[in-house]
C-alpha positions in Angstrom: 80.2 -17.3 -240.0 82.7 -20.1 -239.3 85.3 -17.5 -238.6 83.2 -16.0 -235.9 82.8 -19.4 -234.2 86.5 -19.9 -234.2 87.1 -16.4 -232.7 84.5 -17.0 -230.0 86.1 -20.4 -229.1 89.5 -18.9 -228.8 88.2 -16.0 -226.7 86.2 -18.3 -224.3 88.1 -18.8 -220.9 85.5 -21.0 -219.3 87.1 -24.3 -217.8 90.7 -23.1 -218.1 91.5 -23.8 -214.5 90.4 -27.4 -215.0 92.8 -27.9 -217.9 95.7 -26.4 -215.9 94.8 -28.5 -212.9 94.7 -31.7 -215.0 98.2 -30.9 -216.3 99.4 -30.0 -212.8 98.0 -33.2 -211.3 99.8 -35.2 -213.9 103.1 -33.6 -212.9 102.4 -34.0 -209.2 101.5 -37.6 -209.5 104.6 -38.3 -211.5 106.8 -36.5 -208.9 105.1 -38.4 -206.1 105.8 -41.7 -207.9 109.4 -40.7 -208.3 109.7 -39.7 -204.7 108.2 -43.0 -203.6 110.8 -44.8 -205.8 113.7 -42.7 -204.4 112.6 -43.4 -200.9 112.3 -47.1 -201.6 115.8 -47.0 -203.1 117.2 -45.2 -200.1 115.6 -47.7 -197.8 116.9 -50.6 -199.9 120.4 -49.1 -199.8 120.2 -48.8 -196.0 119.1 -52.4 -195.8 121.9 -53.5 -198.1 124.4 -51.5 -196.1 123.4 -53.3 -192.9 123.7 -56.7 -194.6 127.1 -55.8 -196.1 128.3 -54.6 -192.7 127.4 -58.0 -191.2 129.1 -59.7 -194.1 132.3 -57.7 -193.6 132.4 -58.7 -189.9 131.8 -62.4 -190.9 134.5 -62.3 -193.5 137.0 -60.7 -191.1 136.2 -63.4 -188.6 137.2 -66.1 -191.1 139.9 -64.6 -193.3 140.8 -68.0 -194.8 137.2 -68.3 -196.1 136.4 -64.6 -196.4 134.5 -64.7 -199.7 132.4 -67.8 -198.7 131.6 -66.2 -195.3 130.6 -62.9 -197.0 128.3 -64.7 -199.6 126.6 -66.8 -196.9 125.9 -63.8 -194.8 124.5 -61.8 -197.7 122.3 -64.7 -198.7 121.0 -65.1 -195.2 120.0 -61.4 -195.2 118.2 -61.6 -198.6 121.0 -60.4 -200.9 122.1 -63.6 -202.4 121.8 -62.4 -206.0 124.0 -59.3 -206.1 125.5 -58.1 -209.4 129.0 -57.4 -208.0 130.8 -58.8 -205.0 134.4 -57.8 -204.4 136.2 -59.2 -201.4 139.6 -57.5 -200.9 141.9 -58.6 -198.1 144.3 -56.2 -196.5 145.6 -54.7 -193.3 143.7 -52.2 -191.1 145.7 -50.0 -188.7 143.7 -48.9 -185.7 145.8 -45.8 -185.3 143.9 -42.6 -184.4 146.8 -40.5 -185.8 146.0 -41.8 -189.3 143.2 -40.4 -191.4 140.2 -42.8 -191.6 140.5 -43.2 -195.4 144.2 -44.5 -195.2 143.9 -46.9 -192.3 143.0 -49.8 -194.7 145.6 -50.8 -197.2 144.4 -53.4 -199.7 146.7 -56.4 -200.4 149.0 -55.6 -197.5 150.1 -58.7 -195.6 149.6 -60.1 -193.1 145.9 -59.7 -193.5 143.7 -58.6 -190.6 140.8 -57.0 -192.5 138.5 -57.3 -195.4 136.8 -54.7 -197.5 133.6 -55.6 -199.3 132.3 -53.8 -202.3 128.8 -54.9 -203.3 126.5 -53.7 -206.1 123.0 -54.8 -206.9 120.1 -53.4 -209.1 117.6 -51.2 -207.3 113.9 -51.9 -207.5 111.7 -49.3 -209.2 107.9 -49.4 -209.0 106.6 -46.3 -210.9 109.6 -44.8 -212.7 110.6 -48.0 -214.4 108.3 -47.1 -217.3 110.5 -44.2 -218.3 114.0 -44.9 -216.7 116.4 -47.8 -216.3 116.8 -49.4 -212.8 119.7 -47.8 -211.0 122.6 -49.7 -209.4 123.1 -49.5 -205.6 126.7 -49.7 -204.4 127.8 -50.0 -200.8 131.1 -50.8 -199.1 132.2 -52.0 -195.6 135.5 -52.9 -193.9 135.7 -55.5 -191.2 138.8 -56.2 -189.1 139.9 -58.5 -186.4 141.9 -57.7 -183.3 143.3 -61.2 -182.5 146.9 -60.9 -181.2 149.5 -62.9 -179.3 152.5 -62.1 -177.1 155.6 -64.2 -177.8 159.4 -64.2 -177.4 162.5 -66.1 -178.3 164.9 -67.6 -175.9 162.8 -68.5 -172.9 163.6 -72.1 -172.3 163.1 -71.6 -168.6 165.9 -73.9 -167.5 167.4 -73.2 -164.1 170.9 -71.6 -164.6 173.3 -73.1 -162.2 176.9 -72.5 -161.1 179.2 -69.5 -161.1 179.1 -68.9 -164.8 175.7 -67.3 -164.7 176.8 -64.9 -161.9 179.9 -64.0 -163.8 178.0 -63.2 -167.0 175.1 -61.4 -165.4 177.4 -59.5 -163.2 179.5 -58.4 -166.2 176.4 -57.3 -168.1 175.0 -55.3 -165.1 178.4 -53.9 -164.1 178.3 -55.2 -160.6 179.2 -58.2 -158.4 176.5 -60.8 -158.5 176.3 -63.8 -156.1 173.0 -65.4 -156.6 172.3 -69.0 -155.4 170.6 -71.8 -157.3 167.4 -71.1 -155.3 167.6 -67.4 -156.4 167.7 -68.4 -160.1 164.9 -70.9 -159.7 162.8 -68.2 -158.0 163.4 -66.0 -161.1 162.6 -68.8 -163.5 159.3 -69.7 -161.8 158.1 -66.1 -161.4 155.8 -64.9 -164.1 155.2 -61.1 -164.2 152.3 -59.6 -166.2 153.4 -57.3 -169.0 150.7 -54.8 -167.9 152.1 -54.7 -164.3 155.7 -54.3 -165.6 154.8 -51.4 -167.9 152.6 -49.7 -165.3 155.4 -50.0 -162.7 157.8 -48.4 -165.4 155.3 -45.6 -165.8 155.5 -44.9 -162.1 159.3 -45.1 -162.1 159.3 -42.5 -165.0 156.5 -40.4 -163.4 154.3 -40.7 -166.4 150.7 -40.3 -165.2 149.1 -39.5 -168.5 149.9 -40.7 -172.0 150.2 -44.0 -173.7 152.4 -47.1 -173.2 154.3 -46.0 -176.3 155.3 -42.8 -174.4 156.7 -45.1 -171.7 158.7 -47.2 -174.2 160.1 -44.0 -175.8 161.5 -42.6 -172.6 165.1 -42.9 -171.4 165.3 -45.3 -168.5 168.1 -46.6 -166.3 168.8 -50.3 -165.7 168.0 -49.8 -162.0 164.5 -48.4 -162.8 163.8 -51.3 -165.1 164.8 -53.8 -162.5 162.8 -52.1 -159.8 159.8 -52.2 -162.2 160.4 -56.0 -162.6 160.5 -56.4 -158.8 157.2 -54.4 -158.4 155.5 -56.5 -161.1 156.7 -59.8 -159.5 155.5 -58.6 -156.1 152.1 -57.8 -157.5 151.8 -61.4 -158.6 152.8 -62.7 -155.2 156.4 -63.7 -156.2 158.0 -62.2 -153.2 161.2 -64.3 -153.4 161.8 -63.3 -157.0 161.0 -59.6 -156.1 163.7 -59.7 -153.4 166.3 -61.1 -155.8 165.6 -58.5 -158.5 165.7 -55.7 -155.9 169.2 -56.9 -154.9 170.2 -56.9 -158.5 168.9 -53.4 -158.9 171.0 -52.2 -156.0 174.2 -53.7 -157.5 173.7 -52.7 -161.1 175.7 -49.8 -162.6 173.4 -46.9 -162.4 174.9 -45.3 -165.5 173.6 -48.0 -167.7 170.4 -47.3 -169.7 167.9 -49.6 -171.5 166.4 -48.9 -174.9 162.9 -50.0 -174.0 161.7 -50.2 -177.5 164.2 -53.0 -178.1 163.0 -54.8 -174.9 159.3 -54.6 -175.6 157.4 -54.1 -178.8 153.6 -53.5 -178.4 152.5 -52.9 -182.0 149.1 -51.2 -182.1 148.8 -51.5 -178.3 151.5 -48.8 -178.0 148.5 -46.4 -178.5 146.7 -47.7 -175.4 146.5 -45.3 -172.5 148.5 -45.9 -169.4 146.4 -47.2 -166.5 143.3 -49.0 -167.8 143.6 -52.7 -168.1 143.9 -54.0 -171.6 143.4 -57.7 -172.5 146.4 -57.6 -174.8 148.7 -56.8 -172.0 147.8 -59.7 -169.7 150.6 -61.9 -170.9 153.1 -63.3 -168.3 156.9 -63.0 -168.7 159.3 -65.0 -166.7 161.5 -62.8 -164.5 164.8 -64.4 -165.4 164.4 -63.9 -169.1 163.2 -60.3 -168.6 166.2 -59.5 -166.3 168.7 -61.1 -168.7 167.3 -59.3 -171.7 167.4 -55.9 -169.9 171.0 -56.6 -168.8 172.1 -57.4 -172.3 170.5 -54.3 -173.7 171.9 -52.1 -171.0 175.5 -53.2 -171.6 176.7 -50.2 -173.5 180.1 -51.7 -174.4 178.4 -54.7 -176.0 181.2 -56.9 -174.9 182.0 -58.7 -171.7 185.1 -60.7 -170.7 185.1 -63.3 -168.0 188.2 -65.2 -166.8 187.0 -68.4 -165.1 190.6 -69.4 -164.3 190.9 -73.0 -163.2 187.4 -73.1 -161.7 186.2 -75.5 -164.4 187.2 -79.1 -163.6 189.7 -80.6 -166.0 191.0 -77.3 -167.3 194.0 -75.2 -166.4 192.3 -72.1 -167.6 189.2 -70.8 -169.4 188.6 -67.3 -170.7 185.5 -66.1 -172.3 184.6 -63.0 -174.3 181.0 -62.3 -175.3 179.9 -59.6 -177.7 176.2 -58.8 -178.1 175.1 -56.9 -181.2 172.4 -54.4 -181.6 168.9 -56.0 -181.7 167.3 -56.0 -185.1 165.2 -52.9 -185.9 161.5 -53.1 -185.1 162.0 -56.2 -183.0 161.8 -56.3 -179.2 162.8 -59.2 -177.0 159.1 -59.7 -176.4 156.5 -58.7 -178.9 152.8 -58.2 -178.8 151.0 -58.0 -182.1 148.8 -59.4 -184.8 149.8 -61.8 -187.5 153.1 -60.7 -189.1 154.7 -59.4 -185.8 158.3 -60.5 -185.7 160.9 -60.9 -182.9 164.6 -61.6 -183.4 167.5 -62.3 -181.2 170.6 -60.1 -181.3 173.8 -61.1 -183.1 176.1 -62.8 -180.7 179.9 -63.6 -180.9 181.8 -65.7 -178.5 185.5 -66.3 -178.0 186.3 -69.2 -175.7 189.9 -70.3 -175.0 190.4 -73.5 -172.9 193.8 -74.7 -171.7 194.8 -78.2 -170.5 198.1 -79.6 -169.3 200.2 -81.6 -171.6 201.5 -85.1 -171.1 204.2 -87.3 -172.6 206.2 -85.3 -175.2 204.1 -82.2 -174.2 204.6 -82.6 -170.4 204.7 -79.2 -168.7 203.2 -77.5 -171.8 199.8 -75.8 -171.9 197.7 -77.0 -174.8 195.1 -74.4 -176.1 191.8 -74.9 -177.8 190.6 -71.5 -179.2 187.0 -71.5 -180.2 185.2 -68.7 -182.0 181.4 -68.7 -182.7 179.2 -66.3 -184.6 175.4 -66.5 -184.2 173.3 -64.5 -186.6 169.7 -63.4 -185.9 167.3 -66.2 -184.9 163.7 -65.2 -185.9 160.1 -66.0 -184.9 157.2 -64.6 -186.9 153.6 -64.7 -185.8 151.9 -66.5 -188.7 148.3 -66.6 -187.5 146.0 -66.3 -184.5 142.7 -68.1 -184.6 140.0 -67.8 -182.0 137.4 -70.4 -181.5 134.8 -71.0 -178.7 132.6 -68.5 -176.9 135.3 -67.1 -174.7 138.4 -67.8 -176.8 139.2 -71.0 -175.0 140.0 -72.6 -178.3 142.5 -69.9 -179.3 145.6 -71.0 -181.1 148.7 -69.1 -182.3 151.0 -70.3 -185.1 154.6 -69.0 -185.0 157.1 -69.6 -187.8 160.6 -70.0 -186.2 164.0 -70.1 -187.8 167.2 -70.8 -185.8 170.2 -68.5 -186.3 172.8 -69.4 -188.8 175.8 -70.6 -186.7 179.4 -70.3 -187.9 182.1 -71.8 -185.7 185.9 -72.0 -186.0 188.8 -73.4 -184.2 191.2 -70.4 -184.6 192.3 -67.2 -183.1 190.6 -63.8 -183.3 191.5 -60.5 -181.6 189.6 -60.5 -178.3 188.9 -56.7 -178.4 187.4 -56.7 -181.9 184.4 -59.0 -181.3 182.0 -56.1 -181.0 182.7 -54.7 -184.4 179.7 -56.2 -186.0 180.0 -54.3 -189.3 183.1 -56.3 -190.0 183.3 -60.0 -190.1 187.0 -60.0 -189.5 189.3 -62.9 -190.1 189.9 -66.1 -188.2 193.6 -67.0 -188.1 195.1 -70.4 -187.5 194.9 -71.0 -183.8 198.0 -71.5 -181.6 197.4 -74.9 -180.1 200.9 -75.6 -178.7 203.7 -73.1 -178.3 206.8 -74.7 -176.9 210.6 -74.5 -177.4 210.8 -77.5 -179.7 207.3 -77.8 -181.0 204.7 -75.5 -182.4 201.2 -76.7 -183.3 198.6 -74.6 -185.1 195.2 -75.6 -186.2 192.1 -74.4 -188.0 188.6 -75.8 -188.5 185.3 -74.5 -189.7 181.7 -75.7 -189.4 178.2 -74.2 -189.7 174.6 -74.9 -189.0 172.0 -73.4 -191.4 168.2 -73.7 -191.3 167.1 -71.9 -194.4 163.4 -72.4 -194.0 161.4 -71.7 -190.9 159.1 -74.3 -189.2 155.6 -73.7 -187.9 155.0 -74.1 -184.2 151.4 -74.3 -183.0 150.5 -73.1 -179.5 147.2 -73.7 -177.9 145.8 -71.9 -174.9 146.8 -74.8 -172.8 150.4 -74.4 -174.0 150.2 -70.8 -172.9 148.9 -71.7 -169.5 151.5 -74.4 -168.9 154.4 -72.1 -170.1 155.2 -74.5 -172.9 158.4 -73.7 -174.8 158.8 -75.2 -178.3 162.0 -75.7 -180.2 163.1 -75.7 -183.8 166.4 -77.5 -184.1 168.9 -77.8 -187.0 171.1 -80.3 -185.2 171.2 -83.6 -183.6 171.0 -82.9 -179.9 173.5 -85.7 -179.2 176.1 -84.1 -181.5 178.8 -81.7 -180.3 179.7 -78.7 -182.3 183.2 -78.5 -180.7 183.6 -82.2 -181.1 182.7 -82.0 -184.9 185.2 -79.2 -185.3 187.9 -81.1 -183.6 187.3 -84.1 -185.9 187.9 -81.9 -189.0 190.7 -79.8 -187.6 193.7 -79.2 -189.9 196.7 -79.5 -187.6 200.2 -78.3 -188.7 203.2 -79.3 -186.6 206.5 -77.5 -186.7 209.5 -79.1 -185.0 212.6 -77.2 -184.2 216.1 -78.3 -185.2 216.8 -79.9 -181.8 213.7 -82.1 -182.1 214.2 -83.7 -185.5 213.7 -87.2 -184.2 210.1 -86.4 -183.1 207.2 -87.9 -185.0 204.7 -85.4 -186.4 202.0 -88.0 -186.4 202.6 -88.9 -182.8 202.4 -85.2 -181.8 199.1 -84.8 -183.7 197.6 -87.9 -182.0 198.8 -86.6 -178.6 197.3 -83.2 -179.2 193.9 -84.7 -180.3 193.9 -87.0 -177.4 194.4 -84.1 -175.0 191.8 -81.9 -176.6 189.0 -84.5 -177.2 187.8 -84.6 -173.6 187.8 -80.7 -173.6 184.9 -80.7 -176.1 182.4 -82.1 -173.6 183.6 -79.6 -171.0 183.1 -76.7 -173.4 179.7 -77.9 -174.4 178.8 -77.9 -170.7 179.9 -74.2 -170.5 178.3 -73.1 -173.7 174.8 -74.4 -173.1 174.0 -72.6 -169.9 175.9 -69.5 -171.2 173.7 -69.3 -174.3 170.6 -70.1 -172.4 171.3 -67.1 -170.2 171.8 -64.9 -173.3 168.6 -66.2 -174.8 170.3 -67.9 -177.8 171.3 -71.4 -178.7 173.5 -73.3 -181.1 171.4 -74.5 -184.0 168.1 -74.1 -182.1 165.5 -71.5 -181.5 163.2 -71.5 -178.5 159.8 -69.9 -178.7 157.2 -69.2 -176.0 153.8 -67.7 -176.5 153.0 -65.7 -173.3 149.4 -64.9 -174.1 146.7 -64.9 -176.8 144.1 -62.2 -176.9 141.0 -62.9 -178.9 139.3 -59.7 -179.9 136.1 -60.1 -181.9 135.9 -58.9 -185.5 134.4 -55.4 -185.7 133.2 -53.0 -188.4 136.0 -50.6 -189.1 134.8 -48.5 -192.0 
C-alpha cells in the first residue's frame, strides 16, 4: 500500500511549473541584484575617474605640492579615503608623432606633468553576501604648458665706433658703415618671434607646414635679414627696418644660416605656420638677432680686422676672432618649458697691440699679444610659475653660468684659432724685438664660475626688457691688467749691450704696456657685447612668458 502511494506521488505532475518558476525567480532576482551592483560599480568608477581627472589637473598646476593638491581635490569630491594614491611626476611630450602611451615618461626631469593612480574599494549592496568588495582602479595624467622665451647675450647696450662696423662687416662679408643712430635704432627695436618666423616662411615660400619645417630649411643670410626687416616694420620700427634692409643688400649672398642654431622652439616647432600662438609672442631686439645670424652665417668661423692706428694711444692693433659651432640642441634664443637650455658658442680672440718705445727702447715697437678663450656660457630655464587670473603674476627662474675664461699673454698662430678640436699651445710672446734687446713674456689667468646662479624674472622684467647678469669678477678689475701684473718677462741683451740693466728694461716695458690695458679693455667690451659674450659674465634676458593652463593629457 505504501509503495503505491509513493509511486503515485512520483508520477503526479501537478504544480511542477510553480516549482520551476520559484527556482527561476530565485536566479533572476540574484542576477538582477548582481546587475544593480555592477551598474553601481560602473557609475562609481565614472565618478571616481572624474574626481581623479580634476586631481591630476590640480597636481599639474602645482608641481611642487602635487600630492597635497591631489589629495585635497579628491577629498573635496568625496574620495578622501582612497586605498591607494600614487603621484608620479614626469614629463609629457605633446607631440602628435608619438604614440599616446609613450608621451608620458615617469621620473624624467624637468617635470611638467603628473600621473595619478588611485584605487578604492567599490560598494556592493546585494552581492556582498557571497563575494568580496572589488577594488576600483583609475588613472589620469595632467600636464602644464607654461613656457618662456629667453636668450644669452642681449645686454642691449648701444655699440659705438668703427669696431662694430668692422666686425659686423667681416661677419657678413660686406662693407658696413652704420652710424651710432643706426645701432641705437636696432637696439631699441623689438621684433616678435612670430612675425620673424612668418616672414621667413614667406621668404622660403612655405605656405603649409609647421614652424619646425621653416627652421629645417636652408636659408641665406639675405633672406634672414629681410625677414628681420619685415618683422621690425610690422611692429612700427621703420628706422630699424631700413637699417636691416641695407645690411641685407650688402651681405654676401653665398652665406647661409643654420636656423635651428638661431632659434629653438621646443614643442612649438609642431605648431602650424600662420595661426597666432601665444608662445611665439616674445620680442627680440633686432641688433642681437642680426648679430647672431651674422655669426652663424660666417662659414669660415674666423674674421680678421686690422684697426691700424685708429685706436688712440696705439701704433697698431690687429684682431682675430674665431667663433665655434653652437652647442647642439641650443639656439641663440630658445622657447621651451622648464629644462630648456641655451648656450653661447665657443669664442677665441687674438689681440695684438703695439705702442712706441721711449728711452732705451726709443724707435722700437713694443707688442702686447693677448689670447683669450671663452667656453660655453649657459642659461637653463629652471621653472615657470603662473599666478593670477590672466598670468599677470607669471615668473620665470633661469639658472645662468658664465663661461670659463682662459687668457694668456703670449703668441698663437693667427690662422689656427678656428681649430676648436685642438687647444693648441700658447708660446712666449715677443714683446720687444730689437737689435740689442729681446724681451719675451708669458702670463696666464682664468675666470671660473662652477655653479650657476638663479635669476628670477617677473612679467614686469619682461615688459621693461630687463637684462640680468651673473658675474664671476669684480667689474672694476681688468683682465689684461691682472695678466700684466703676473707676467714673466725674460730679457736677452746682445753682446753690444752688456752695460744695460735687465731690471731697468723690465720696468720700462711694464711702464709702456700698463696704459695699454685700459685701452684693450675698451676694445674688448664692445667687441664681446656685439658677439653676445662677455669676460666672466653672462647676460640673460627673458623675452616672454606664456602661461598655459594645466590640462588633462591622458
